[in-house]
VMD Tcl script that draws the C-alpha trace (Angstrom):
set ca {
  {-52.31 6.66 11.62}
  {-52.44 9.74 8.93}
  {-49.14 11.29 10.95}
  {-47.42 8.05 9.42}
  {-47.05 9.02 5.96}
  {-45.21 12.53 7.00}
  {-42.82 10.39 9.08}
  {-41.66 8.69 6.46}
  {-41.33 11.78 4.06}
  {-39.11 13.19 6.83}
  {-37.04 10.10 6.90}
  {-36.79 10.09 3.04}
  {-35.56 13.87 3.19}
  {-32.77 12.60 5.39}
  {-31.75 10.05 3.52}
  {-31.70 12.29 0.44}
  {-29.02 14.16 1.89}
  {-26.66 11.33 1.47}
  {-27.82 10.41 -1.81}
  {-28.23 7.14 -1.52}
  {-30.96 4.84 -0.81}
  {-29.68 3.01 2.25}
  {-32.83 2.03 3.77}
  {-36.15 0.57 1.89}
  {-38.88 2.71 2.87}
  {-42.24 2.23 2.38}
  {-43.74 3.86 -0.92}
  {-45.69 4.08 -3.76}
  {-43.62 3.60 -7.39}
  {-46.05 4.47 -10.30}
  {-45.12 2.37 -13.60}
  {-46.21 2.25 -16.78}
  {-45.17 2.60 -20.56}
  {-44.94 5.69 -22.54}
  {-48.83 7.27 -23.19}
  {-50.13 4.73 -20.74}
  {-51.89 7.79 -18.52}
  {-48.85 7.83 -15.95}
  {-48.97 11.58 -15.69}
  {-52.31 12.68 -15.89}
  {-52.78 9.89 -12.93}
  {-50.56 11.57 -10.85}
  {-52.12 15.02 -11.73}
  {-55.38 13.72 -11.36}
  {-54.20 12.80 -7.61}
  {-52.50 16.34 -6.92}
  {-55.20 18.20 -8.59}
  {-52.89 20.44 -10.78}
  {-50.85 20.81 -13.79}
  {-46.93 20.28 -12.82}
  {-45.47 17.73 -14.85}
  {-43.36 18.02 -18.14}
  {-45.37 16.75 -21.15}
  {-44.29 15.86 -24.69}
  {-43.49 13.13 -26.78}
  {-41.13 10.00 -26.18}
  {-39.39 10.22 -23.02}
  {-40.67 12.64 -20.90}
  {-39.85 11.67 -17.57}
  {-35.86 11.16 -17.25}
  {-35.45 10.95 -14.08}
  {-37.49 9.49 -10.68}
  {-39.32 12.15 -9.24}
  {-40.53 11.60 -5.75}
  {-43.32 13.22 -4.59}
  {-44.85 14.00 -1.12}
  {-47.68 15.17 -0.94}
  {-48.79 16.94 2.88}
  {-52.50 17.40 3.70}
  {-52.64 21.06 5.50}
  {-55.33 20.37 7.91}
  {-56.54 24.16 7.73}
  {-56.54 26.56 4.90}
  {-53.73 29.24 5.59}
  {-54.69 32.56 6.05}
  {-55.35 34.50 2.61}
  {-52.03 36.26 2.84}
  {-50.04 33.51 2.59}
  {-50.06 30.73 -0.15}
  {-53.01 27.97 -0.18}
  {-50.48 25.72 -2.35}
  {-46.89 25.21 -2.78}
  {-44.20 23.37 -3.17}
  {-40.19 22.88 -2.28}
  {-37.67 21.09 -3.81}
  {-35.26 18.84 -1.76}
  {-32.52 20.29 -4.05}
  {-33.53 23.62 -3.27}
  {-34.45 23.89 0.49}
  {-35.85 26.89 1.70}
  {-37.29 28.17 -1.79}
  {-41.20 28.01 -1.86}
  {-42.88 27.87 -5.15}
  {-46.53 28.89 -5.79}
  {-46.53 28.82 -9.22}
  {-47.07 25.22 -10.67}
  {-45.81 26.08 -14.10}
  {-42.41 27.36 -12.32}
  {-42.32 23.58 -10.43}
  {-42.69 22.26 -14.12}
  {-39.87 24.37 -15.26}
  {-37.56 23.58 -12.31}
  {-38.25 19.64 -13.13}
  {-36.93 20.20 -16.49}
  {-34.19 22.35 -15.54}
  {-33.50 19.69 -12.82}
  {-33.67 16.94 -14.99}
  {-31.43 18.68 -17.86}
  {-28.74 19.19 -15.31}
  {-28.18 15.56 -14.19}
  {-29.22 14.02 -18.03}
  {-28.14 16.87 -20.44}
  {-30.62 18.46 -22.82}
  {-31.00 14.90 -24.77}
  {-33.21 11.97 -24.24}
  {-30.53 10.15 -21.48}
  {-32.15 9.14 -18.17}
  {-30.67 9.01 -14.56}
  {-31.79 6.84 -11.43}
  {-31.03 10.26 -9.38}
  {-34.03 10.83 -8.11}
  {-35.93 14.42 -7.80}
  {-37.62 15.29 -4.88}
  {-40.82 17.56 -4.82}
  {-42.57 18.26 -1.70}
  {-46.48 19.74 -2.39}
  {-48.37 21.28 0.58}
  {-52.18 21.40 -0.18}
  {-55.64 21.03 1.72}
  {-57.02 19.37 -1.51}
  {-54.52 16.25 -1.08}
  {-54.03 13.29 1.11}
  {-50.81 12.32 2.68}
  {-48.76 10.22 0.00}
  {-45.34 9.66 -1.21}
  {-45.17 8.65 -4.62}
  {-42.67 8.04 -7.00}
  {-43.19 8.89 -10.44}
  {-40.61 6.76 -12.96}
  {-39.59 7.05 -16.67}
  {-42.16 5.02 -18.89}
  {-41.38 1.66 -20.02}
  {-40.41 1.97 -23.75}
  {-40.03 -0.83 -26.37}
  {-37.92 1.06 -29.21}
  {-35.64 3.64 -29.06}
  {-36.30 6.72 -31.21}
  {-34.74 9.58 -32.67}
  {-31.15 10.17 -31.42}
  {-31.59 7.74 -28.35}
  {-29.04 5.47 -27.28}
  {-30.22 1.57 -28.03}
  {-29.07 1.01 -24.64}
  {-31.86 3.53 -22.99}
  {-34.89 0.32 -23.60}
  {-32.93 -1.85 -21.12}
  {-31.67 0.91 -18.61}
  {-35.03 2.47 -18.24}
  {-36.30 -0.85 -17.79}
  {-33.50 -1.72 -14.97}
  {-34.25 1.74 -13.24}
  {-37.97 0.88 -12.86}
  {-37.34 -2.36 -11.85}
  {-34.77 -1.39 -9.04}
  {-37.59 0.25 -7.52}
  {-40.34 -1.82 -7.92}
  {-38.30 -4.73 -6.72}
  {-37.79 -2.78 -3.28}
  {-40.14 -4.83 -0.65}
  {-41.29 -2.23 0.93}
  {-42.50 -0.50 -1.98}
  {-46.11 -0.50 -3.16}
  {-46.30 -1.10 -7.02}
  {-49.06 1.29 -8.98}
  {-49.39 -0.45 -12.19}
  {-50.89 1.69 -15.15}
  {-52.59 0.03 -17.83}
  {-54.85 1.68 -20.25}
  {-58.09 -0.03 -20.67}
  {-57.83 -0.18 -24.53}
  {-54.63 -2.25 -24.38}
  {-54.96 -6.17 -23.59}
  {-54.22 -7.01 -20.28}
  {-51.85 -9.47 -21.30}
  {-49.49 -7.15 -23.29}
  {-49.43 -4.55 -20.09}
  {-45.74 -3.81 -19.51}
  {-46.33 -2.34 -15.96}
  {-48.31 -5.87 -15.37}
  {-45.51 -8.18 -16.66}
  {-42.92 -6.39 -14.64}
  {-44.65 -6.18 -11.47}
  {-45.40 -9.82 -11.48}
  {-41.55 -9.98 -11.94}
  {-40.89 -8.44 -8.61}
  {-44.22 -9.58 -7.01}
  {-45.23 -12.81 -8.12}
  {-48.34 -13.00 -5.83}
  {-49.46 -9.57 -6.53}
  {-49.58 -8.91 -2.34}
  {-48.30 -5.39 -3.06}
  {-49.17 -4.47 -6.66}
  {-52.30 -2.08 -7.11}
  {-54.03 -2.05 -10.97}
  {-54.73 1.35 -12.39}
  {-56.82 1.15 -15.40}
  {-56.88 4.61 -17.42}
  {-59.01 5.24 -20.23}
  {-61.67 3.44 -19.61}
  {-63.82 6.08 -21.58}
  {-61.88 5.28 -24.80}
  {-62.85 2.07 -25.03}
  {-64.29 0.41 -28.34}
  {-67.86 0.44 -28.59}
  {-69.40 -2.77 -27.36}
  {-66.45 -3.63 -24.91}
  {-65.97 -2.56 -21.36}
  {-63.20 -3.03 -18.53}
  {-65.62 -4.46 -16.11}
  {-64.45 -7.87 -15.87}
  {-60.27 -6.24 -14.89}
  {-62.11 -3.93 -12.52}
  {-63.52 -6.92 -10.75}
  {-60.32 -8.51 -10.61}
  {-61.22 -11.77 -12.45}
  {-58.70 -11.94 -15.60}
  {-55.30 -10.90 -14.24}
  {-55.88 -11.12 -10.36}
  {-54.39 -8.90 -7.95}
  {-54.28 -9.23 -4.44}
  {-55.22 -5.35 -3.93}
  {-57.33 -5.32 -6.95}
  {-58.09 -2.95 -10.04}
  {-59.45 0.96 -9.85}
  {-60.63 2.43 -13.15}
  {-60.17 6.16 -13.88}
  {-60.95 8.61 -16.55}
  {-58.43 11.30 -17.29}
  {-58.39 14.62 -18.94}
  {-58.36 14.05 -22.79}
  {-55.40 16.17 -24.64}
  {-58.37 18.43 -25.49}
  {-59.31 18.95 -22.29}
  {-55.97 19.99 -21.32}
  {-55.41 22.38 -24.25}
  {-58.67 23.84 -23.36}
  {-57.26 24.26 -20.21}
  {-60.37 22.47 -18.22}
  {-59.84 22.02 -14.81}
  {-59.43 19.49 -12.25}
  {-62.37 19.92 -10.38}
  {-64.55 19.91 -13.66}
  {-62.48 16.88 -14.50}
  {-63.15 14.89 -11.78}
  {-66.57 15.93 -11.67}
  {-67.16 14.51 -15.46}
  {-65.05 11.51 -14.20}
  {-67.58 10.91 -11.08}
  {-70.53 11.51 -13.88}
  {-69.25 8.95 -16.26}
  {-69.15 5.77 -14.01}
  {-72.64 6.59 -12.12}
  {-74.41 7.04 -15.48}
  {-72.55 4.11 -17.68}
  {-74.40 1.12 -17.92}
  {-71.67 -1.09 -17.49}
  {-70.04 0.81 -14.37}
  {-72.31 2.10 -12.36}
  {-72.83 -0.19 -9.84}
  {-68.80 -0.03 -9.24}
  {-69.05 3.93 -9.11}
  {-68.02 3.85 -5.71}
  {-65.12 1.97 -6.30}
  {-63.93 3.79 -9.50}
  {-62.38 7.49 -9.77}
  {-59.26 9.53 -9.24}
  {-60.79 10.67 -5.59}
  {-61.41 6.67 -4.89}
  {-57.83 5.90 -5.75}
  {-56.46 8.69 -3.60}
  {-58.41 7.71 -0.49}
  {-57.22 3.81 -1.35}
  {-53.45 4.82 -2.01}
  {-53.81 6.68 1.57}
  {-55.07 3.73 3.55}
  {-52.79 1.08 1.81}
  {-49.59 3.37 2.29}
  {-50.80 4.00 5.87}
  {-51.58 0.36 6.77}
  {-47.92 -0.76 4.82}
  {-46.13 1.83 7.01}
  {-47.11 0.52 9.95}
  {-46.55 -2.90 8.89}
  {-43.08 -2.24 8.11}
  {-42.46 0.08 11.22}
  {-41.01 -3.01 13.39}
  {-38.58 -4.04 10.59}
  {-37.66 -0.35 9.62}
  {-36.64 0.30 13.15}
  {-34.18 -3.09 13.37}
  {-33.24 -2.13 9.98}
  {-31.68 1.37 11.08}
  {-30.70 0.14 14.37}
  {-28.97 -2.59 12.51}
  {-27.20 -0.42 10.28}
  {-26.54 2.11 12.64}
  {-24.16 0.03 14.69}
  {-22.55 -1.47 11.50}
  {-21.91 1.91 9.87}
  {-20.64 3.41 13.44}
  {-18.01 0.44 13.86}
  {-16.83 1.37 10.04}
  {-16.36 4.88 10.95}
  {-14.56 4.11 14.15}
  {-12.03 1.66 11.59}
  {-11.31 5.02 9.35}
  {-10.02 6.48 12.96}
  {-9.67 10.32 13.12}
  {-6.92 12.66 11.94}
  {-3.77 12.19 14.19}
  {-1.71 15.07 13.10}
  {-3.12 17.53 15.49}
  {-0.18 17.48 17.59}
  {3.77 16.23 17.71}
  {2.68 13.98 20.74}
  {-0.21 12.22 19.04}
  {1.81 11.36 15.81}
  {4.31 9.84 17.72}
  {2.12 7.74 19.50}
  {0.03 6.92 16.62}
  {2.73 5.49 14.71}
  {3.97 3.67 17.64}
  {0.72 2.35 17.95}
  {0.47 1.29 14.07}
  {4.06 -0.36 14.30}
  {3.16 -2.67 17.77}
  {-0.16 -3.65 16.05}
  {1.78 -4.82 12.55}
  {4.26 -6.68 14.34}
  {1.31 -8.18 16.67}
  {-0.49 -9.36 13.61}
  {2.55 -10.70 12.16}
  {3.47 -12.67 15.22}
  {0.25 -14.23 15.45}
  {0.46 -15.45 12.05}
  {4.01 -16.51 12.31}
  {3.45 -18.56 16.01}
  {0.04 -19.97 14.40}
  {-2.32 -18.57 16.85}
  {-5.74 -18.28 14.67}
  {-9.02 -16.74 14.82}
  {-12.51 -18.53 14.86}
  {-12.96 -17.38 11.40}
  {-9.63 -18.75 9.83}
  {-9.85 -21.24 7.02}
  {-8.53 -24.53 7.97}
  {-8.35 -25.96 4.29}
  {-4.99 -24.38 3.25}
  {-1.80 -23.60 5.50}
  {-1.49 -20.06 6.42}
  {1.63 -18.24 8.17}
  {3.93 -20.17 10.05}
  {2.85 -23.37 9.31}
  {3.61 -23.01 5.93}
  {7.41 -22.57 7.00}
  {6.67 -26.01 8.93}
  {5.43 -27.16 5.92}
  {8.53 -27.08 3.62}
  {10.76 -28.30 6.51}
  {8.44 -31.32 7.04}
  {7.64 -32.11 3.54}
  {8.87 -30.25 0.51}
  {12.66 -30.34 1.99}
  {12.79 -33.79 3.79}
  {11.20 -35.56 0.35}
  {13.90 -33.77 -1.96}
  {16.51 -35.19 0.74}
  {15.40 -38.49 1.03}
  {15.44 -38.82 -3.05}
  {18.93 -37.90 -3.32}
  {21.00 -41.14 -4.20}
  {23.21 -42.99 -1.94}
  {26.27 -42.11 -3.94}
  {26.90 -39.37 -6.39}
  {25.69 -39.95 -9.80}
  {28.83 -41.94 -11.06}
  {28.90 -44.91 -13.08}
  {31.01 -48.26 -12.03}
  {34.01 -47.05 -14.28}
  {34.04 -43.62 -13.02}
  {34.05 -45.27 -9.34}
  {36.93 -47.78 -10.38}
  {39.20 -44.98 -12.11}
  {38.85 -42.83 -9.09}
  {39.61 -46.10 -7.16}
  {43.15 -46.49 -9.44}
  {43.90 -42.41 -9.73}
  {44.04 -42.96 -5.62}
  {45.91 -46.04 -5.48}
  {48.87 -44.61 -7.56}
  {51.46 -47.42 -8.35}
  {49.76 -49.76 -5.69}
  {47.45 -52.47 -7.22}
  {44.17 -51.54 -5.64}
  {43.04 -54.94 -3.85}
  {40.54 -53.13 -1.81}
  {39.44 -49.12 -1.56}
  {41.51 -47.01 -1.10}
  {40.63 -44.11 1.82}
  {40.81 -41.62 -0.46}
  {38.80 -42.78 -2.81}
  {36.14 -43.27 -0.38}
  {36.60 -39.71 0.85}
  {36.20 -38.43 -2.69}
  {33.03 -40.23 -3.78}
  {31.47 -38.76 -0.33}
  {32.68 -35.33 -1.29}
  {30.41 -35.43 -4.37}
  {27.56 -37.70 -2.46}
  {27.60 -34.85 0.61}
  {27.80 -31.99 -2.30}
  {24.15 -32.92 -3.06}
  {22.95 -31.61 -0.34}
  {23.48 -27.85 -0.76}
  {21.14 -27.16 -3.70}
  {18.16 -28.37 -1.86}
  {19.19 -26.66 1.06}
  {19.88 -23.38 -0.77}
  {16.32 -23.84 -2.07}
  {14.73 -24.36 1.43}
  {16.15 -20.57 2.43}
  {14.66 -19.22 -1.02}
  {11.00 -20.68 -0.14}
  {11.41 -19.70 3.44}
  {12.10 -15.98 2.50}
  {9.08 -16.11 0.02}
  {7.12 -17.18 2.60}
  {7.89 -14.52 4.92}
  {7.32 -12.03 2.43}
  {3.69 -13.18 2.18}
  {3.16 -13.28 5.41}
  {3.78 -9.74 5.80}
  {1.80 -9.00 2.92}
  {-1.11 -10.84 4.78}
  {-1.04 -7.90 7.71}
  {-3.84 -5.68 6.77}
  {-5.54 -3.14 9.51}
  {-7.30 -0.18 8.42}
  {-4.37 2.25 9.87}
  {-1.92 0.38 7.55}
  {-5.04 1.14 4.88}
  {-5.25 4.81 5.35}
  {-1.71 5.94 5.32}
  {0.05 4.16 2.23}
  {3.18 6.11 3.03}
  {3.57 4.98 6.62}
  {2.75 1.32 4.99}
  {5.34 1.76 2.55}
  {7.87 2.55 5.07}
  {7.04 -0.65 7.30}
  {7.27 -2.46 4.05}
  {10.99 -0.90 3.18}
  {12.41 -2.04 6.88}
  {10.54 -5.43 6.25}
  {12.06 -6.17 3.17}
  {15.57 -4.61 4.61}
  {15.31 -6.69 7.55}
  {14.51 -10.16 5.78}
  {16.84 -9.41 2.67}
  {20.12 -8.41 5.27}
  {19.32 -12.25 6.81}
  {19.61 -14.20 3.71}
  {23.48 -14.10 2.88}
  {24.49 -14.93 6.59}
  {21.83 -18.22 6.45}
  {23.38 -19.21 3.46}
  {26.58 -18.74 4.54}
  {25.93 -20.79 8.02}
  {24.13 -23.54 6.11}
  {27.01 -23.67 3.26}
  {29.36 -24.30 6.23}
  {27.27 -26.69 7.54}
  {28.03 -28.73 4.56}
  {31.36 -27.86 3.95}
  {32.18 -28.71 7.53}
  {31.03 -32.68 6.58}
  {32.79 -32.50 3.11}
  {36.05 -31.59 4.66}
  {36.80 -34.31 7.25}
  {34.97 -37.82 6.39}
  {34.82 -38.70 10.17}
  {34.52 -42.66 9.59}
  {35.62 -42.97 13.59}
  {32.41 -41.35 14.51}
  {30.16 -43.61 17.10}
  {27.51 -43.70 14.76}
  {29.56 -45.12 12.00}
  {32.30 -47.55 13.71}
  {30.18 -50.46 13.18}
  {29.47 -49.91 9.41}
  {33.41 -49.48 9.48}
  {34.68 -52.09 11.33}
  {32.78 -54.67 8.67}
  {34.43 -52.83 5.85}
  {37.40 -52.99 7.68}
  {37.72 -56.68 8.35}
  {36.15 -57.09 4.64}
  {39.73 -55.62 3.37}
  {41.56 -58.13 5.61}
  {40.10 -61.28 5.02}
  {41.68 -62.51 1.68}
  {38.42 -64.84 1.84}
  {36.25 -61.53 0.84}
  {38.65 -60.54 -1.87}
  {38.86 -62.98 -4.90}
  {41.95 -62.09 -7.12}
  {41.60 -60.68 -10.23}
  {42.68 -63.41 -12.57}
  {40.33 -62.91 -15.61}
  {37.48 -60.43 -16.83}
  {34.38 -60.83 -15.91}
  {31.01 -59.45 -16.92}
  {29.77 -57.64 -13.36}
  {25.94 -58.71 -12.25}
  {23.86 -55.53 -13.59}
  {21.93 -55.55 -10.28}
  {22.19 -52.56 -7.42}
  {25.04 -50.11 -8.58}
  {25.76 -51.51 -11.70}
  {22.27 -51.24 -12.77}
  {21.80 -47.61 -11.34}
  {24.95 -45.83 -12.52}
  {25.52 -48.07 -16.16}
  {27.70 -51.27 -15.50}
  {31.03 -51.22 -17.52}
  {31.96 -54.83 -19.18}
  {35.42 -54.53 -18.59}
  {35.47 -54.90 -14.70}
  {36.21 -58.05 -13.03}
  {34.00 -59.64 -10.11}
  {36.68 -58.38 -7.28}
  {36.22 -54.97 -8.80}
  {32.59 -55.01 -8.88}
  {32.55 -56.39 -5.46}
  {35.18 -53.52 -4.35}
  {32.59 -51.04 -5.88}
  {29.49 -52.41 -4.45}
  {31.29 -52.51 -1.13}
  {31.90 -49.24 -1.61}
  {28.07 -47.75 -2.36}
  {27.44 -50.05 0.39}
  {29.49 -48.41 3.15}
  {29.08 -44.98 1.76}
  {25.60 -44.92 1.46}
  {25.07 -45.84 5.24}
  {27.60 -42.99 5.93}
  {25.61 -40.20 3.78}
  {22.41 -41.67 5.08}
  {24.02 -40.14 8.76}
  {25.27 -37.15 7.25}
  {21.40 -36.78 5.62}
  {19.73 -37.00 8.54}
  {21.97 -34.81 10.31}
  {21.46 -32.14 7.63}
  {17.83 -32.47 7.60}
  {17.88 -31.76 11.25}
  {20.30 -28.54 11.44}
  {19.51 -26.86 7.95}
  {15.80 -26.28 9.08}
  {17.37 -24.99 12.65}
  {19.87 -22.80 11.20}
  {16.92 -21.02 8.96}
  {14.59 -20.37 11.94}
  {17.68 -19.36 13.56}
  {19.75 -16.82 11.15}
  {16.68 -16.12 9.10}
  {13.13 -15.72 10.59}
  {14.02 -15.22 13.95}
  {16.33 -12.80 13.67}
  {14.97 -10.97 10.77}
  {11.89 -10.96 13.26}
  {13.76 -9.27 16.12}
  {15.21 -6.83 14.06}
  {11.91 -5.31 13.11}
  {10.75 -3.20 15.81}
  {13.72 -1.44 16.67}
  {14.57 -0.87 13.12}
  {11.43 0.42 12.21}
  {11.59 2.66 15.04}
  {14.66 3.97 14.44}
  {14.06 4.65 10.48}
  {10.50 5.30 10.63}
  {10.99 8.37 13.35}
  {13.87 9.31 11.65}
  {13.28 9.37 7.92}
  {11.00 11.72 7.48}
  {8.54 13.83 8.90}
  {5.61 12.08 10.60}
  {2.98 14.34 8.77}
  {4.35 13.22 5.50}
  {4.07 9.79 6.60}
  {0.48 10.05 7.67}
  {-0.77 11.44 4.55}
  {-3.79 9.60 4.41}
  {-5.06 8.16 1.48}
  {-7.50 10.15 -0.43}
  {-10.16 7.41 -0.80}
  {-10.22 6.54 2.84}
  {-10.75 10.01 3.55}
  {-13.65 10.03 0.64}
  {-15.09 6.83 2.59}
  {-15.04 8.49 6.11}
  {-17.01 11.57 4.93}
  {-19.60 9.35 3.21}
  {-20.00 6.98 6.47}
  {-19.78 10.36 8.35}
  {-22.66 11.54 6.13}
  {-24.60 7.74 6.62}
  {-24.00 7.57 10.42}
  {-25.74 11.29 10.81}
  {-28.82 10.50 8.51}
  {-29.15 7.12 10.25}
  {-29.20 8.70 13.74}
  {-31.69 11.59 12.55}
  {-33.54 8.55 11.30}
  {-33.76 7.20 14.66}
  {-35.09 10.47 16.29}
  {-37.77 10.41 13.97}
  {-39.11 6.99 14.56}
  {-38.93 7.53 18.01}
  {-41.86 10.01 17.41}
  {-44.10 6.99 16.40}
  {-43.62 5.76 19.72}
  {-45.74 8.70 20.46}
  {-48.74 8.22 17.94}
  {-51.64 5.99 18.78}
  {-51.63 3.35 15.37}
}
mol new
graphics top color blue
foreach p $ca { graphics top sphere $p radius 0.5 }
foreach p [lrange $ca 0 end-1] q [lrange $ca 1 end] { graphics top cylinder $p $q radius 0.2 }
display resetview
């Protein structure tokens, strides 16, 4: 089972190459406030001084520390302990002071020489026969106040960075708290409780046990009585600043630490569960057990993400500019795919994931035909908006010298000319509405190749624009002709109107239906009089003539209304929708293949190129991870 940790280290190295945490790997993150003794704990575990020290914020980038146990001491002519940074592969560091300097330099390369912080980790691998296999992540110390020239936002930046590591389910949390601080005020335990409320993956480390006030001790804390954690607490004694200044060795420091716990009256019976050596063994065991428990889900996550990224990479496609034949075929495929998707949207074919709460594609055109247009036509008045006086004057003007005992045919025609003209505006608006919908449908066509090649997409959209706009005028002309045809000849002899005409003609011949205009009368304000404004000068006979005209003209207009409601949508489909759609393929092929060099059209969007490169790196890393995880199958764990 010891080999599990090196396997995770290999995975960590693989994913470091893509510069992002794409997989939540099992690891231990070390969190604590500034001056909590966090760095001293790490150096005690390693058994070497190698971390930068100083006042204020010293750790400004996460440090992924991979400790690798050497089974046997190397030959004497080779380094016994050495390190290697992921950003300097192949460069071996045997001087731990040089490791310290490189940590500082690499931090400054990313954050600058000030006090800024960055979540981009530094990865350091250390080999030694004095360490156990461990992977630890040293994080910046939690602080509450920005000091000096630090930006005020740095307090929250550090907290968010530390939390982003600790919140990962596969991360064990090593929460450092000094013994001379009230446990309730521990920044590390407070943050750990936020991300691990049950305390299942938090290990408490109590530092500075030797610095507690006289008469006090940390026994209740170490026995997990005050602030219980499932993994409990371990007490340690680190080197003091004086020990560091006097170059006290790690071996001597561990010896003094062991004697402190064994000889202290409050801790002697807990000595075998305290100290850095015990902490290292526990961390090694917990990490191995944690890795073993995470392994099934880790395999599944890697496999699932690999499938997703391979599909994504396939969508980005390859470079089609390798040969002219390939270019022609590729562009033709893009055109075909574009038209297939457009026709699918227009015809109403649907995917299982389509949203059925709103009208889409061709259904929107059908809706404006059956709902918006029909409603607009049905709401038109039966006769054009003329009052009774205007109608009567029209009748008199067309009667000439004759007394208008009944409505002259020319007056009847003129009223209907004006009434039928009302149909033109909503019909023209319907054409505009369908044009907008057609453009909207084309804008819904989206697929990877169209996104990859903006110039080609622009060329396709230019053809679409030209095809649709070239059909607008012919459609308007045809629809306008339909309305003009009805105005040009009022056909009262048409079969569907003959019955109404006969009734009107009979009333005109029967004197009993036409009272003589002997004296003025106030017309009844009901019906057309009230709608168009009654005239007090009209006689009963005149009002009757007007009402007859309104009734028979309205019936004729209803026939025309129904006819136009049927013919206009058909004309729009034929001359606008179908014709523009039929024009698309031949015009795209003609224009796109002749307008400019295909290599120019297939200049890829730089953002897609970057995404393909990044996706390729991730796929490569995931495939390597699969191979590494196969090693686990051969282990006895």
